[in-house]
N, C-alpha and C positions, 0 to 999 in steps of 0.2 A: 466338210468341217474337220477340224483337227484339234487336238488337245495336248498339252504337256502335262506330264505327271512325274512324280518322284516316289521313292520309297524311303523308308526310315533308314538311318545309317546301318548301316552295315548288315620245195619245188619252185618255184617262181610263181608268178601269178597264175592261179588256176583259172583258165578261161574256157570256156567251151563254146536275136536282134530285137529292141523294143522301142517304140515311140511312145511319147506321152500321150495318154488317152483321156477321154472325158472322165471327170471324177478325180483326177489327180490334181493337187493344189496348183492354182495359178496357171492352169493349162491355157496355152495360147499366148502367154507372155514370153518374152525372150529369156531363156534360162541364164544366158550369159550376163545379161543386165542385173537379174535378180542375184546371181552369185556374187558379182562384183560389188553390188550395193551392200550385201550382207558382209562380205569380207571388210569392206570400208567401215561398216558399222562396228564390227568387232575391233578393228584397229584403233578406232576412235575411243572405244571403251577401255582398251588396254593402255592408252596414254593417260588415263585419269585415275582417280581413286575408285577402284571398282570392286565389286563383290564377284567372286569366282562363278557363283551360280548364274549371274547376269551373262557372263561371257559364254559359259557352256550352253546356256539355253538359247542364246542368240546364234551360236554356231550350229546347234542342232536344228533350229528353226530354218536357218539358211539352207542347210542340206535338204531338209524336207520339202521346202517350197521351190528352192532353185533346181534341184535335180529331179523333182516330182516323184520322189520315192513313195512307196506305199506306207512304210513305216521306218522310223529311225530310232535307235536306242544308244545311249552311251553307258557302258559298263565301266566300273572303276575297280581297282584292286582294293582288297580290304586291308585292314591294319596288319594282319598276320602275314599278308603277301602270299596267301595260298588259295585265293578264290577271286573270281571276277564277279561283281554284283551290279546288275542294272540299277541306275540311279535316276536318269531322266530320259524322256522320250516324246515323240510326236506320232500320231497316227490313230487308226481305228483301234478301239479296245485296248488302248496303250496301258492303262492301269493294270489290267489282267495280264498283259504280256510282261510288264516289268516284275510282277510278282514271281514269275517262274523263270525269269531270264538271269541265271546264275550258273556258274560251273566251276569246279575245282581246277587249279592249275597243277598239272601233273605231266607225266611223260607220254600221255595219250597222243596218238597221231591224228586225232580228229581236227577238222579245219579250224575250230576255235582255239585250241591249244597250239596248233601249228602257227597260226598267225602271231600269237603272243610270243611263243618261244623263240621263233626266228626273226620276229619283228618285220614281217613282210605283209604287204597288202594281198588279200585273196579275193578274187572275183569268181563267182560261180553262176553261170548262166542257166544251169539246169541241175537242181539239187537231186533230181530223181535219176539222173543218168547212172548207169551201172558202175562207172569208174569213180563216181563221186559219192554215191549213197553210202558206200562203206566208210566214208570219212566223215559222215554226218553223225553227231553223238545222239544217243537215245533220248537224253533230256530235250533236245531240240525237236526230234521227230515226234515226240509225244505232246508238244506244245504248238509252236507256231508253224514250223516246217514250210516255209515259204518256197515258192517255185524257183526263185533266183535271189541271190544275196551278195553282198560285198562286206568285207571286214577290213578295217583300217586300225591297226594297233597305234597306241599312243605310248611313246617311250620317252622317258626323262632320265637323263644322266646314265644312259645305257641300261636302264632298268624299265620293265614294264609298268606302266601307270594306268592304262585303260584300254578300251577297245570300242571303236565306233562300228556299229552294225547298222545296215540298211537293206531293205528288200523290195521286191516287186511281187505283185499278186499274179503274175503270169511269168512263164519262163521266157528267156530271151536276154539280149544284152542288157545287163543291170546298170552299167554306166558306160557312156561313150569314151573312147580313148582320149578325145580332145577335152574332156571334162575332168581328167584325172588330176591335172595340176590345181584345179579349183579345190577339189577334194583334199589334196595333200596340204594346200595352204591353210585350209580350215583346220585340219588335224594339227598342223604345226602351231597355229595360234592357240589351240587348246593346250598343247604341250607347254607353250610359253606361260600360259596363265597358271597352270598346275605348278610348274617350277617356281613361279613368282610367289603365289599365294598358298600353295599346299591345298589339301583337301579337308582339313579339319573343320573349316567353316561351311562346308557344303551341306 
C-alpha cells in the first residue's frame, strides 16, 4: 500500500545492484510499460488546463510505481529561496518523512546541497560507505537514512526550483542505467509545469 501526502506551504554522478522484490509496488509488471504510460499521462495533462498539483502528483506516482522505489519525495524551494522543503511524496510513513524532510541551501558539501548547487543527478548505492557517509547531512542521518538513494534536481531558468528524492530499503543499485532517461523525462516534465504554472497554487 502507498499513500500520497503533503505539508502546508512552506563530482559527477556518485555511483557505487538491486532487483525489484516482493512488497514493492506493481512488482512483476513491466517497469518500462508503467513508466511510458505514466509519462504519457503527464504529457496529456500538460496539454490541457491543469493544476500543478495534479502534474506533480502524477509524476511522483509514476516514479514510485514504475521504478519500484521504497519512497519518493518532491522538495520545492521556499519563497525566500534559502531552503528546500518536502511537499509531496509516496511511500511508507510518508507523512512523518515529509515533516522532517527539509534543509537550508548553503555552501555545504553534503549530497543534497551538492545536487542543487551544481544541478547534477546523484546516485548513491550505499549511503554507509566510508567515502559517502561523510557527505550525508546530520538531519538525514537522524531521520530516514535509507541504504540507497537518488537525487534529481529540478532547474527552471538556470535557477534551482526543486529536488526529487527516491530511495531503497536495501543497499544496491538504486536505479538502472537504462532507466535514467525515464527519470530525466519525468523531471523535465515537472520543470515544464513549474515554469508554466508557478508554485503559488500548490
